[in-house]
C-alpha positions in Angstrom: -0.2 -0.3 -0.1 1.4 3.5 -0.8 2.1 5.7 1.9 1.4 9.4 -0.1 -2.1 11.0 1.5 -4.6 10.6 -1.8 -7.3 11.9 0.0 -6.7 16.4 1.1 -7.9 15.8 4.4 -5.2 12.8 5.3 -2.8 15.6 3.8 -4.4 17.6 6.6 -4.3 15.1 9.3 -0.7 14.6 8.5 0.9 17.8 8.9 -1.6 18.4 11.5 0.3 15.6 13.6 3.4 16.6 12.3 3.1 20.3 13.0 2.0 19.0 16.5 5.1 17.1 17.0 7.2 19.5 15.9 5.5 22.3 18.3 5.2 19.4 21.4 9.5 18.9 20.7 10.3 22.6 20.7 8.5 23.3 24.1 9.8 20.8 25.9 13.6 21.9 25.1 12.4 25.0 26.1 11.6 23.3 29.9 14.7 21.2 29.6 16.6 24.6 29.5 14.1 26.6 32.2 14.7 23.7 33.9 18.5 23.1 33.9 18.8 27.1 34.9 16.6 26.7 37.8 18.8 23.6 39.3 22.2 25.9 38.8 19.4 28.4 40.8 19.1 26.6 43.2 22.7 25.6 44.0 23.6 28.8 43.6 21.1 29.4 46.2 22.2 26.5 48.2 25.6 27.7 48.1 24.7 30.9 49.9 22.7 29.7 52.3 26.4 28.3 53.6 27.8 31.8 53.6 29.4 31.1 50.1 30.2 33.7 47.6 28.0 33.8 45.2 28.6 35.9 41.9 25.9 38.8 41.0 27.3 38.9 37.0 26.0 34.2 36.9 22.8 35.2 38.9 22.3 37.7 36.1 23.3 35.8 33.5 21.3 32.8 34.7 18.1 34.8 34.9 18.8 36.7 31.4 19.0 32.9 30.3 15.5 31.3 32.1 14.0 34.6 30.7 14.7 34.4 27.0 13.5 30.9 27.1 10.4 31.1 28.6 9.8 34.3 25.8 10.7 31.6 23.3 8.0 28.8 24.6 5.7 32.2 24.3 7.1 32.1 21.2 6.3 28.7 20.3 2.8 28.6 22.3 1.5 32.1 19.5 2.4 30.1 16.9 0.8 26.7 18.0 -2.8 29.0 19.0 -2.4 30.3 15.2 -2.1 27.5 13.6 -4.7 25.7 15.6 -6.8 28.2 14.4 -6.2 27.9 10.5 -9.7 25.5 10.7 -11.7 28.2 12.0 -12.8 29.5 8.8 -12.1 26.9 5.6 -12.3 29.2 3.0 -11.0 33.5 4.2 -8.8 36.4 1.9 -5.7 36.0 4.1 -1.8 38.1 3.2 -0.2 35.8 1.3 3.7 36.8 3.0 2.3 36.7 6.0 1.3 33.0 5.4 4.3 32.2 3.7 6.7 33.6 6.8 4.3 31.9 9.3 4.8 28.6 7.8 8.1 29.2 7.6 8.5 29.7 11.3 6.7 26.5 12.1 9.3 24.8 10.1 12.2 26.3 11.7 13.4 23.1 13.5 12.7 20.9 10.2 14.9 23.6 8.4 17.6 23.7 11.3 18.0 19.8 11.5 18.5 19.9 7.6 20.6 22.9 7.8 18.8 25.7 5.2 18.3 29.3 6.2 14.8 30.3 4.6 15.3 33.9 3.4 11.5 35.4 3.8 10.4 38.0 1.6 10.3 42.0 2.9 7.2 42.3 5.7 5.6 44.9 3.5 4.3 42.7 0.5 0.2 43.1 1.1 -0.9 40.6 -1.8 -3.9 38.7 -0.6 -5.7 35.8 -2.2 -8.6 34.0 -0.7 -8.2 30.4 -0.3 -8.3 27.5 2.2 -5.5 28.9 5.1 -5.2 24.8 6.6 -4.3 23.8 3.7 -2.5 26.4 2.1 -0.2 26.2 5.2 0.1 22.4 4.4 0.9 22.9 0.6 3.7 25.3 1.3 5.5 22.8 4.4 5.0 19.9 2.0 7.7 22.0 -0.6 9.4 23.1 2.4 9.6 19.2 3.6 10.8 17.8 0.2 13.6 20.6 -0.5 14.8 20.2 2.8 14.9 16.4 2.4 17.5 17.6 -0.5 19.8 19.1 1.0 23.3 17.5 2.6 25.2 20.3 3.1 24.0 23.9 4.2 21.8 26.0 1.8 19.9 29.0 1.9 16.6 28.6 0.1 15.3 32.3 -1.2 11.6 32.4 -1.2 9.6 35.4 -3.1 6.1 36.7 -4.5 4.9 37.2 -7.9 2.0 39.0 -8.4 0.2 38.6 -11.3 -3.1 39.3 -13.5 -5.2 36.6 -11.5 -2.9 34.4 -9.5 -0.3 34.4 -6.9 3.1 32.7 -7.3 4.9 31.4 -4.1 8.8 30.7 -5.3 11.2 28.3 -4.2 14.6 29.4 -5.3 16.9 26.1 -4.7 20.5 26.4 -5.0 22.5 25.3 -8.0 23.3 21.8 -6.8 19.7 21.0 -5.9 18.1 18.4 -8.0 15.1 20.4 -8.6 13.0 17.4 -10.9 13.3 15.0 -8.0 12.5 17.5 -5.6 9.0 18.5 -8.4 8.0 15.4 -8.6 8.0 14.3 -5.1 6.0 17.3 -3.9 3.7 16.5 -6.9 2.9 13.1 -6.0 2.6 14.1 -2.2 0.1 17.7 -2.7 -1.8 16.2 -5.7 -4.9 16.1 -3.4 -4.2 19.7 -2.1 -3.5 20.9 -4.9 -7.1 20.2 -6.4 -8.7 21.0 -3.7 -6.9 24.8 -3.7 -6.9 25.1 -7.8 -2.9 25.8 -7.6 -0.2 24.4 -9.6 3.0 23.8 -9.1 5.5 24.4 -12.3 9.1 24.1 -11.8 12.0 25.9 -14.1 15.0 23.6 -13.9 17.4 25.9 -15.5 17.1 28.5 -13.2 16.5 25.9 -9.8 13.6 27.1 -9.4 9.8 25.6 -8.5 6.9 27.6 -7.6 3.7 27.1 -7.0 0.8 29.1 -8.8 -3.1 30.0 -6.5 -6.2 31.7 -7.7 -6.1 35.2 -6.3 -9.4 34.2 -5.5 -11.4 30.7 -5.5 -14.3 30.4 -8.3 -17.9 28.7 -6.3 -17.0 24.8 -8.1 -13.4 25.4 -5.4 -15.5 26.5 -2.9 -17.4 23.5 -3.0 -15.2 21.2 -3.5 -14.8 18.3 -1.1 -11.6 17.4 0.9 -13.0 13.6 1.8 
């Protein structure tokens, strides 16, 4: 039996599971660091009780480390909350650049594991489209996953947007040595149900090592009635 999901719903469940696992792993890492630093503070408190010398700089360093991890965990939880609310409205208007950057932030751990640095577009880009937010995030993540998996050395992945007459395009600019056609085929095989659901198209330009998604700016009535099952 093929392991490739054959419906958009199955793709979505796989995506939700992977994101939940990644988010919980990041939270666990932040909590582990906080726990370690709290243990050091406890040791210093014990040392103070025994009249031993404790450097104020060391206390400041420990408290600063804990505060950074609390801030990190807060950011992770905010992302988790936003991700969970992606399913609130099946279809809505979204800022495409904001969604691309958000999905990139959800994929930070995977990118780091594969030594890929994501370079997102300028935040001033206000290109809006009507789409299914959760499944668009899923589609972008599938692209990221297969591009990351093809990398063996540290690389940059340049992301950009193009505003066309009736469509918007998300462009993934790869390095010269990356096997673009192979990545393209893997993305196409896994994302087929979602491409259909979003009325999106996947294209490649091997000469420029470019893969791009074409997304309609507005979903027609047929697209809005399409089932995810």
